C-alpha positions as CSV (number, residue, x, y, z in Angstrom):
1,X,-14.1,-13.0,1.8
2,X,-14.5,-9.3,2.6
3,X,-17.2,-6.8,1.6
4,X,-15.7,-3.5,0.3
5,X,-17.2,-0.3,-1.1
6,X,-16.9,-1.8,-4.6
7,X,-18.2,-5.3,-3.8
8,X,-16.9,-8.5,-2.4
9,X,-13.2,-9.3,-2.4
10,X,-11.3,-12.5,-1.7
11,X,-7.6,-12.8,-1.6
12,X,-4.6,-10.7,-1.1
13,X,-3.3,-7.2,-1.9
14,X,0.2,-6.4,-3.2
15,X,1.7,-3.1,-2.0
16,X,4.7,-1.8,-3.8
17,X,7.3,1.0,-3.4
18,X,9.2,1.6,-6.6
19,X,12.0,4.0,-7.3
20,X,12.5,6.5,-10.2
21,X,13.9,3.6,-12.4
22,X,10.7,1.6,-11.9
23,X,12.6,-0.9,-9.7
24,X,10.8,-2.5,-6.8
25,X,12.3,-1.3,-3.6
26,X,9.9,-2.7,-1.0
27,X,6.9,-5.0,-1.3
28,X,4.3,-6.3,1.1
29,X,1.5,-8.8,0.7
30,X,-1.5,-8.4,3.0
31,X,-4.9,-10.1,3.2
32,X,-7.7,-8.5,1.3
33,X,-9.4,-7.0,4.4
34,X,-6.4,-4.8,5.4
35,X,-6.8,-1.1,4.9
36,X,-4.5,0.1,2.1
37,X,-2.9,2.7,4.4
38,X,-1.9,0.3,7.1
39,X,1.4,-1.1,5.6
40,X,2.6,2.3,4.3
41,X,4.5,3.6,7.4
42,X,6.5,0.4,7.8
43,X,7.3,0.3,4.1
44,X,8.6,3.9,3.9
45,X,10.2,4.3,7.3
46,X,13.8,3.9,6.0
47,X,13.3,5.9,2.9
48,X,15.0,9.3,2.3
49,X,13.8,12.0,0.0
50,X,10.4,12.4,-1.5
51,X,7.6,9.9,-1.6
52,X,4.6,10.1,-3.9
53,X,1.4,8.1,-3.5
54,X,-2.1,8.0,-4.7
55,X,-4.8,9.7,-2.7
56,X,-5.9,6.4,-1.0
57,X,-2.5,6.1,0.8
58,X,-2.8,9.4,2.7
59,X,-4.3,9.3,6.2
60,X,-7.1,11.6,7.2
61,X,-5.2,12.4,10.4
């Protein structure tokens, strides 16, 4: 069980990369206490072209 900014969370997170046909290209399952940005570099390292993400997937660095 993990305390987050929106309350308590228990479980897992599913991270997805989909293509322009809405097909799943890469997926990763992490525990609920892992930062949403952590799996992104590994998931997109072999991709070519453009990647679009929500604001929460962008590092502040």
